[in-house]
PALOZA-318044 format. One record per residue (C-alpha): x, y, z. Coordinates in steps of 0.1 Angstrom, whole numbers, plus 2048, in hexadecimal, padded with zeros to 3 digits. Layout:
XYZ;...
***
This chain:
800800800;80E8227F6;80D83C812;80A8597F9;7EE84A7E5;7D88387FF;7E283B823;7ED85E82E;7DF88082D;80188F836;82488782A;84487A839;85A895849;87F892853;8998A9863;8AD8BF84C;8CE8AB84E;8BC88E83E;8A98A0822;8C089A805;8CC87780E;8C08597F9;8B883980B;8D582180D;8CF7FD800;8D77E581C;8C27C7816;8D67AA807;8DD78580A;8F477E828;90F76D812;90D7837F4;93278A7EE;9297A77D6;9187BB7F1;92B7D9800;91D7EB81D;918810814;92A82B827;91583D840;91B86084D;92885F871;91888087A;8F5873874;8F7854889;8E68538AB;8CF8708A0;8B587B8B9;89C8948AC;87F8A78BB;8608AD8A5;8448C48B1;8218CC8A3;8098E58B3;7E48E88AB;7C58F68B9;7A58E58C3;7868FB8C5;7738E18D9;7798BF8E9;7788A28CF;7668818D3;78186C8C3;7A48748B8;7BB85A8A8;7DE86189F;7EE84D882;81484F887;83483F87D;859848880;87A83B874;88C82C886;8768318A5;86084B8B5;8558548D8;8338678D8;8298828F1;8088958F0;8068B5905;8238A991A;816886921;828867916;8118538FF;8238378ED;84182D8D8;84681B8B8;84380F89E;84E7EB89E;86D7E6889;8657DF864;8737E2842;86D80282F;8597F0814;83F7E582E;8447FE84A;82D7FD868;81981A875;80581E895;7E182989C;7E083A8BD;7C18478CF;7CB8688E0;7A98768E7;7AE87890D;7CE88B909;7C08A88F4;7B38C8901;79F8E68F4;7B69018E8;7DB8FB8E0;7E98D88DE;80B8CA8D6;8168A98C8;83B8A48D0;84F8878C1;87187B8C9;87E86A8AA;89D8548AB;8B284B88D;8CE833897;8E382F878;8F280D880;8ED7EC86E;8E17D2886;8C47BB890;8B27D58A6;8A97EF88C;8A47F3867;8BC80F868;8DC81B858;8C9824837;8C384A83D;89D845840;89585D85D;877871867;85286C86E;82F86F861;80E876873;7E987B86C;7D1885888;7AD87D881;79588C89A;770886895;777880870;78C8A086C;7B18A1864;7C28B887D;7E68B8871;7FA8C4853;81E8BF849;82C8DE85C;8408CE878;85C8DE88B;87C8CB893;89C8CD8A5;8B98B58AE;8BA8A98D2;8DF8B38DA;8E18A28FC;8E487F8EF;9098778E8;91C8568E7;93F8478E8;93A8238DC;9218098D0;9147EC8E5;9107C88DC;9127C08B7;90E7E48AE;8EC7E18BD;8EB8038CD;8FF8218DA;9088288FD;8FA84990A;90D867915;8F187F91E;8FA8A3924;8DC8B4935;8EB8D6930;8E08D290B;8BD8C5914;89D8D790B;8868CB927;8658DB91E;8638D48FA;8478BA8FE;8308D590E;8178ED901;825910900;8499078F9;8599208E1;86590E8C2;86792C8AD;88D9278A7;88990389D;88C8F6879;86F8ED864;86E8C785D;8748BE839;8588AF824;86688F813;85388D7F2;86786F7E7;86385C807;8628367FE;85282781E;834811816;81E810834;80B7F4846;7F77F6866;80B7E6882;7FA7C5889;8047C48AE;8047DB8CC;8207F38D6;8347EC8F4;8297F7916;83E808931;83B802956;850810972;8657F9988;8768069A8;8967F69B6;8917DC9D1;8B27E69E0;8C48079E1;8E88069F0;8FA8279F7;91E8259EC;93B83C9F3;93A8489CF;9158449C5;8FB8289C8;8F58049BF;8D17FB9B5;8C37D99B2;8A27D69A0;89D7B29AA;89B7A2988;8A67A7964;8937C4954;8927D2931;88F7F7930;89E819937;8AC826958;8A0848966;8A785D985;8A7880992;8C789099B;8D18B29A8;8F48C19A4;9098DB993;90D8E096D;9288C9960;9258AF97C;92788C96F;91886B979;92384A96A;906830966;90F80B964;8F67F095E;8FA7CB961;8EA7A9965;90379F980;9187AD99D;93E7AB99F;9527A79BF;94E7C89D2;9747CB9D8;97A7CE9B2;9887F19AA;985802988;992824980;97983D973;99185A96F;9B6861976;9B186999A;99A84F9AA;98F82B9A8;96D81E9B3;95C7FF9BE;9517EC99F;9337D99AB;91E7D598B;92B7C096F;9247DA954;93C7C993C;9227AD938;92678992E;910790910;9297A7900;9177C790B;92B7E291D;90F7F592F;91E81693B;90D838935;91585A941;90087894D;90D89C94C;8F78B2962;8E88D495C;8E68EB979;8CD8E3994;8B28C7990;8B78AE974;8A688F966;8B8873956;8A5868938;8B784B927;8A9842904;8B68208F9;8A980190D;8C17E991D;8BC7C8931;8CA7C8954;8C37C2979;8DC7D9989;8E57FD986;90480D995;906834997;92984299B;9348669A0;94F87B9B0;9368999B1;9218A39CF;8FF89D9C0;8DE8919CC;8CE8739BB;8AB8669C0;88B8569B0;89E8399A0;888825988;88880F969;86E81594F;8697F0947;85E7EC924;84F7CD914;8337C18FE;8117C290F;8127A4927;7F2799939;7F7775946;7D977795E;7C575D94A;7E2744949;7D772795E;7F7714964;7FC70A988;8166F599A;81E6EC9BE;8426E39B5;8587009BF;8736F89A5;8596F7988;84B718995;86D728994;87471B972;853729966;85B74B974;87D74F964;86F743942;85175B945;86877794E;87E770930;861770919;854791927;8767A2924;87C794900;85A79D8F3;85E7C18E7;8547CF8C5;85C7AB8BA;86778A8C8;88C7938D1;8A77788D6;8B478E8F3;8AD7B28FC;8D27BA900;8ED7AE8E8;8DA7AA8C8;8B57B48CC;8AD7A08AE;88E78C8A4;89A76A89A;884753886;88E734899;8897448BC;86674D8B1;85D7288B3;8627288D9;85B74B8E3;83A7518D0;82E72F8DD;836739900;82775C8FD;80674D8F1;80573490E;80B751927;7F576C919;7E075F8FC;7EE77A8E6;7F47728C1;7F87958B3;81D7968B8;8217748A8;80C78088A;82479E886;842787888;83576F86E;82E78D858;85179B85E;86277A852;84A779835;85679C82C;87A79082E;87477A80F;8787997FB;89D794803;89E76E801;8817577F7;88F73F811;88A75982C;8A376B843;8AC75F866;8A8782874;88B79986A;8877B6869;8A97C786D;8C57D5857;8DD7B9861;8D979B84A;8DB777858;8CF756849;8CA73585B;8BC717848;8AE705867;899724870;88B72984E;87F70584E;86B70C86E;85672785E;83A711852;838701875;834723884;81A72D86C;80670E873;80B714899;7FC737894;7DE728882;7D870F89D;7D872C8B7;7C17438A2;7AF730886;7B674E871;7B273F84E;7B576083C;7D776784B;7E2743843;7D974981E;7EC76A81E;80C75B82C;80B73A81B;81F7467FD;83B74F814;83C72C823;83A71D800;8577337F6;86C723812;862701806;86C7097E2;88D7197ED;89A6F87FB;88F6E27DE;8B06E77CA;8C36D87E7;8B36B67E6;8C96987DC;8BD67A7C8;8AE66B7E7;89968A7F0;8AF69580D;8BE6B8811;8E46B980B;8FD6D5809;8E66F1812;90270A80F;8EE72A80A;8E472D82E;8F472384F;8EB70185C;8E8707881;8DC6E7892;8E06F98B3;8F27168C4;90B7198D4;9207008C2;92C6EF8E2;9086E58EA;9036D18CA;90A6B08DD;9286AA8C6;9126AA8A7;92969988E;9266AF870;93B6CC864;9266EB868;93A70A860;924726854;92F720830;934707821;9286EA836;9396C9836;9326B081A;917697820;8F369682B;8EC69F84F;8CF697866;8C06B7876;8BB6CB856;8A96AE847;8936A8865;88A6CD863;8856CA83E;86C6AD842;85B6BF85E;8576DD847;8496C682D;8306B8846;8256DA850;8216E582B;80B6C6825;7F56D1843;7F46F5837;7E96E9813;7CF6D3823;7C16F0838;7C0706819;7B46EA802;7D06EF7EA;7E06D67D2;7F86BF7E3;7E26B9801;7D9694808;7B369980C;7AD6A87E9;7A568F7CD;7BE68C7B1;7D969F7C3;7FC6917C5;80267A7E4;81668C800;83B6857FF;83F687825;83C66282B;85665A810;86D67481F;869666841;871643835;890651823;89A664842;899643856;8AD63183C;8C764D83B;8CB653860;8BD638876;8D561F885;8C05FF88C;8DC5F18A2;8DA60E8BA;8B66188B5;8C263C8AF;8C5655894;8E965F88A;8F5682882;8FC67E85D;8FF664841;925664847;92566186D;91B646886;91865F8A3;8F66658B2;8F16878C2;8D46938D6;8CA6AA8B9;8C868F89F;8AF67D8B4;89C69A8C4;8926AA8A2;888688894;8726828B2;8636A58B0;8586A088B;84D67B891;86966C87B;87364F891;86A62B889;8546198A3;8706068B2;88B61E8BF;89E6278DE;89C64D8DA;88A6548FC;8A4640910;8C06528FD;8B2675903;8AD66E928;8D166192A;8DE680918;8C8698929;8C66BC91B;8E96BC90C;8DD6D58F2;8D86FB8F1;8BA708903;8A870F8E2;8AA6EB8D8;89B6E08FA;8796EA8EA;87D6CE8CF;88B6B58E8;86E6BA901;8536B98E7;86569C8D6;8616888F6;83C6918F8;8366868D4;8476658DB;82E6608F6;844668914;837689924;844680947;86767E938;8636A192A;8596AC94E;87769B95D;88E6AD946;87F6CF94E;8856C9973;8A76B796F;8C46C6985;8E16C096E;8F76DA95F;8DF6DA941;8C06E7952;8AA70495C;8B56FA980;8D9703976;8CD72696C;8BA72A98D;8D971E9A1;8ED73A990;8D475499A;8BE75897B;8A076E97C;89B769956;8A374A941;8C674A933;8D474790F;8E572691A;8E1710938;8FC72194C;90F74294B;93073293F;92271A925;92573690A;93F750905;92676D905;908760918;8E977691A;8D777293B;8B677A92C;8AD76490D;88975A906;89373C8F0;89872A911;87372D919;86970A90D;85B6FF92F;83E71792B;82D70690E;8396E4918;82B6E693C;80A6F392D;80A6D6916;80F6BE933;7F26CC945;7D96C492A;
***
């Protein structure tokens, strides 16, 4: 849908520095050797801009709905009140906009809409940025009348500086200079006469879609412990939170406070130099395991100040450090997450361990459900297609929400504009492809249908699933098995050390010669799901339609058994050139019902335990259920080995980890929702 022809009364506006810049082409196949990342102006990165629009209302309106979008991100205020933020990240050719009811915030007389627009300028998983698309668009319909025009005022927010990037170029740290801050710009009556006029972008190429899910909500959390230190404060918020830290502080112009965030504490006798004259107790591990260095700095204006950080982080602890004589108070985190009402979830247990496991998994899901299903809200902030299998299922079990799932399925369908076989991360300007994840898309689409019975949506997204199916057809060998899928990473599991010695070479490209188990189990599972989708849609190729071709899944299953099943051991092996049987080779086969009747898979899994990544535990546990052993799945959930949720709890987890323990991965995130398999599995076991 074209915004100029069908959707908007007004036009896209940007700040003057961006007016003559053409969008940079960043979308490409991950391993396209011909692609060269375009250069980006450094002075336009980390660009915070204030946009203001005033208008008069002669009388109170009955209904006022603001249609709004911004690139990369906006925060909306009306007459000084925070309203919402968005949109959910998306590609420019299918860019989301929000419809926001602001009736209760308008007043007779003068009104102001104030918008903080952020353009990051980095290439990463968190934003579709780095392309010079900056600015916003807004229509305000009140009782059927359009109240806005294109005459917006704008000005750069000069207080937000930085010194480095964090994670995988995921975000900037924040050096906030309150001496440069305009505090009252969100309010009616502020004098913006010396501001620039925003530039109308007649050639804007955004194509807009209504955002199919809600915006994030923000709630305030206070610290559960405040410890006064000789050089500041240590704050403990009691659990991992995704959000922004705020406080009030009084001091002199130029006074500085260092803000450190972390998921863990260090030994209190560790000393780190902040400047040349002093060293301070380093209590918060701000150089985090997950490859994020969380250290910001606030420079005070004279008198009373508010710290307003912009970019969210994931942390439990905050340490405030200063040599200045300042007064600090009103510490809080604005905890942000997708709307999360689990009041109708009926799961109950008397087992304290199961209850603790449930809580850390639930907390991980809530933290990672933002504008999309993030892998983690710290290092990458990316929506991964594989993770979606677990996290979307868990969110549905907890809250019944399917709108975020719908949006994610749309996001990955949109990614087929880059590759028909689908991207592993979508949206985002960082390109990554994983074969395993693409093969799960039809399973996810089928899962969504079972949750919603939305046949129209199924019809709309079926072509994307069919495109994935077709993408892998050229990789079939003479026996119908996939071999040498060298255009996408064959993952099996992550991290590599939790693949249970899977005996097949899996560099990102090219993979080893031969035919390996897991990608074929996933391929046949994809074929099973496609057959079911065609059956639901009554398309050719479904088994219940006369004269259609017979399904190939049974033949593929038999070939899978002939290729990988070792009758002597009763187990599946890792590849056609190996006799090694890993947990993964058997778990995925069990999950997709590929095992012969006589096998020893259950005994093998219970002996191995969860010697896999936490993500693959979903397939292990459901594999046991589908083999008819639900109690075995329960026993694995509550096991107390080093490969367990108990291990996370023993290390102090308040959210589920990226791996079973902090030291099982070189950059472990301590908040990772792909570890939330117990949520849907325990709900399954209660049926």
